[in-house]
N, C-alpha and C positions, 0 to 999 in steps of 0.2 A: 170802263167805257170811254176813252176821252169824248168829249161833245156830250151826254148826256146830264141825266138832274137828278137831285136826289133831294129826299124828303130833308131839313136839320130846324132847329131850335134856333132862331136869332134871339140875339139880347140889345136890343137900339138903342136902348133908355133905363136909366132905372126909378126903380121902382117896387109895385107891389107884386104876386105872383103874376096878375094877368099884362104883365108888359114883355114873357117871353110868350114869339108868336112861332108856331111849327112853317115856315118856306119851303119853294122850289131853292136851289141853289145848283152849281155846275157840279157837279163830281169832282173831287182831289186828285191830284194827280202826282205819283210818289219821284220824290227827287233823290240823290244821288242815298243811298244812307238810309234809307227809308219806304217804308212798305206800308198800303192801303189795306186797310184791315174794314173787310164787309160786319159792322158790327151787330150785332145779336143783344145786347145786355149792356147799357152805361150806368156806370155808377153815380149816385149822388148823395152831395155831403153835405154838413148845416154848413160848412163853410161856404156853399157856392149860393147858399138862399142869402148872404149875407153881402155875398160881392153883386148877389144880381140885385140889392136895395141901395150898395152902393156905400153900404157898413162892411166891408172888409177887413178883416184883421189889420191892426196896425196903420188904419184908414186907407188901407192899397185900394183904388179901382182901378179895373180893368180896362183899356183902351176901346171903346163902343166905336162899329159893333162888335160884337165877339161873337160867336157857337160859345154854350158853357159846356162842362163836361170837364176833366180831367183823366178818367177812367176806361175802358170797353176790353170790352172779348170779343169774339166772334176769329172768323176764318180768313189768314191772310190772302187777299182777294188780288191783291198786284205789285209786284220791286220794281224799287225805284235801281238807275243804270247803276252795274257791278253788286247788285246785289242776290246772293245765292235764289238760284231761282226756287230750289227744294224746298226754301218758304213757303208756296204756294200752298193755298187749304191746309196748310195748318193749325190749330186752333190754340190761339194765343188769350192772354189777356196784356197789357201793358197801358201803361199812363201815358198822358197826348202831351205834355210839357204846360198844362193848364188851360187849354181850353178846344174847342173842337171833339169835343164826344158826343154830345145831344146831336147827332147825325146819323143817318145810314151809313155813311162811311168817314172815317177816320183816318188820317194820315198821324203816322207813328215814326218813330225812330229804331231800326232794326236793334240799338244796341236795350233799346226801352222794354224788347220786347220778353215774355214770360212764359213758355210753353207748360199750357196746363195739363196735365198730367192723367194717362187715362184712367177710365172708370170715378171721373171725380167733375160732376157736372158743369156745364160751363156758368152758369148763373151762379153759383157756389163760389167758383172760382175768381168772376166780377166782384163777391159781394165781401171777398177778402183780400180782393187789392190791394186794398187803402188803410182798412180798420187790423186785416189778420196781420200786418206787419206792424203797423200800430201796437195793437195789444200783445204780442212778443217782444217790442221792447220794452214796455211799459213795465212788463213782466219781470224782465231780467234786470231793466233799471232798477227797478224796487227792490232786486235782491229777496225774493219772497222764501222764506224757511218752513218748511211742515211746522203745525204747529201754531204760527202766527195766526192772527184775527186781523183780516181786511175789510176795510169797508170801500163798497163801488158802487159808486153813485154814479145815475139814470144808468142805470146794472141794463134796462133793457132794450138797449141802445146799439150801434153796428159795434163799436170797441167794448161798450162795458157787458156786451151778452157774451163774446168773449174771454172777458177779465175774468166773470164768474168762471168760468169751465176753467181758465189757464191756471186759477185762482185755487179751484177746487182740487183740478189734477198735480198738482204742488204739493198737497197738503195742509192748505190753513183753511181755517175756519172761515167762511165768506157769508159779511154780509152785504144784504143787499137793497140799496136805496133806489126808491122807483117814483115814479108817476102815479103807483099804486092800479089796483084792479089786473085787469088781463096781465098786463108788464109784473106785476111781483108774482102771480101766477107762472108766469112763464120764465122769470128771474129761479125759483124753488125746481123748478121740472129741469133747468141748467147747471142745478149744484149747489144753489146759495142752502144755505144753512140757517139764514134768518132773510125775509123781504121784508119790508119797512116804508112805508108810504112818508115822500117827504116832506108832502104837502100836508099834514098832520102836524099840532103843532107840538105834540107830544112824542115827537119818531126817534129822538136823540134816546129820551129817558127808556122806549122800550129797548135799546138797543144795548145801553149800558144795564139795565136789569137781567136780560137775556147773557150778553159775553162782558161786560167789563167795559174795558177801556181795549179801542183797536191800537195796533203795531203800526198797521198801513194803511193812508187812505187814497184810492184814487178820486179824485176830482174832476168826473165831467162836466158838474156844472153849474159851477164857480158861484158866488155870490153870496146871498146870507145864507144859501145849503152847504156851501165849502168851508162858509166861515163856523157854521154848526158844528160841519164833520169835523173843521178840527180840534174843536175843541175836545173831541170825543179820544183822541192819540192819548195814548200811555206818555207817561216819561219816555224822553229818546225814541218815539215814533217818527215814522217819516210819511210824508205826503207828497204824492203825484199831482200835478195838476196839465190836465189835457187837453181841457174844454170848456167851453163856457156857454153854454143851452142856457144859462139863465142873462146873458147878453153883456155879462164883464166876470173878468178873472175874479177869484177869490183875493182877498185884500187881509195879509198877513202882514203888520210888519217883523220885521228880523227883529227885534227887539220880545216882541213876541213867542215867537218862534225859539231864542237862547232862553228863555226863564223856564219855557216848557222842556229844552233838552230836544227840539225837537228837530227833524231835518227836511228842508222843506228843498228835495230832491230836483235836479234842474232836467230835464230828460235831454240827451246830446241831442245833437244835430246829426243826422247821419247823413255820410253822401250816396251817390246816387249804385255802387255796388253792395253798399251793404243793407241798402231798401230794398236790393231786387232780393240778396239772400233772406233776409228777415220772410220779403213776402213766397219766395220757394218755399219756405219751412213752415210759413201756415197752409199754405198750398199741400204740403207733404202730410201735418199733421189733417188734415181735413180728408185728405187722401184715406190715411189708417182707421178714419172713422172716432181719430180722438177729439175733433175739433168743426163744430155744427154752428155752418152761419146762419143765421136767423134771417130769410128772408119774410119782414111781414109785410110789405106791400111792393106790388106791380102793377104800375102805367104806364098805355103805350106812349110813343115818345110827341103823339101830339097833344098829347094831356098835363104833359111834364111841368105845366103852370099850375095843375091841381096837384100833381108831387110835390112843389113847393110849396104849397097850400098845405098840405096834411102833417110835412115835417113842421113849418110853424105851427099850428098848432097843437103842437105836443101828440097828437093820435097817431103817432107811429109807434112800432114796435120792431127791433131788429133794424135791416137792412130797407134801402129804398131804392130799386132800379127801374130804368128806364127798359121797356122791351121794343125790340124793333124787327 
């Protein structure tokens, strides 16, 4: 209703998690081609913690002040001029265009709406909104074949936990590299044949002893972990880099890759239509019980700062959601 207020988390200055502050602000109003979603769950990504700190990928810094959050799930609460009123009350997930997600209500474009299949919990759908499409795209890009040996870094994270499942379903031997402890246990539960702690100095030796070299590396950590994983590649292996949890991308000179015969696979940029198709595929797999998003942590909207701190401390497993 116009004239009322909602709670939202604002970023007014770059810094540590403590700069995220929940305040009241006027309810958003849907314009032409838009709807307002009454948010029940908001997605949090590692990249959002970097943006909050003013250290986004490629040096990108959002204009302040801003409400962070690029993925939400909830019910369509109102529609803008010219928008089909039949959308009212539908369960949907959607990207927000880069901001506005950490709030009780968010404006999204109708073209970005994805209806949640009946029988799939809304929190699972939100957990798969970004990570599901990413993992599906990575598996397709790597062209995994049955019998191949694949190494998944950050295998207990949002994307990594899905890659473990998709790799196992494709018939690959899956090696999970994690932060150890319960993260390794989770990776094994999800279908990994071997789980190693990449904090151990001899973790690559353990992989070699168990499976020899590997055919594919899914590099979600970067830095020294990514470089060590590259050294495990067999001749003519493929390395797909998708994350930099260490803070830096893996640095593999082209000449070094050529000497090994390795392919540094470039993940293609997808257009919006393809991204929506990938998300729908992931949701359908989850609805059929073939893909399980791991939601390791939930934080109330007011505690968004604690959610960011948990992600940065490497204390999280799977996906982190804000509940509203």
